[in-house]
C-alpha positions, 0 to 999 in steps of 0.5 A: 252597086248590086248586093245579093244575100247568099245562102250563108247569110252574108251580103255580096256585092260588086262596085263599079270600076271607072276604067277612065278614072283608073279605078277597078271594080271590086267584089265584096262581102258584108256580114249582117253585123256589118263586117266588110271584107274585100274579096277581089279587085278585078283586073279589067284586062283579065276579068272585065269590069262591072256593073256586075249582075250577081245571082244566087244559083240553085247550088247556093253559089253566087255567080256574076257576069262582067261587061267589057275587058277580059281576054276577048273584050266581052267580059268574063263569067266568074 
């Protein structure tokens, strides 16, 4: 799991979905007070799977890449 602090002060992260075990990767947000919010359950066939590498762009947005899955089998940039 990777967690990164965004310009809004919240922490964002991605979980590892184990496709063989039927699990999906998930993207989430945690506030500094500990409130957890699930942002997206990734569809392996459309989005790909994690481990996702998250980075904060110079525009303040969080970007990430997925491995495997997706339309072409190479993951998808979100």
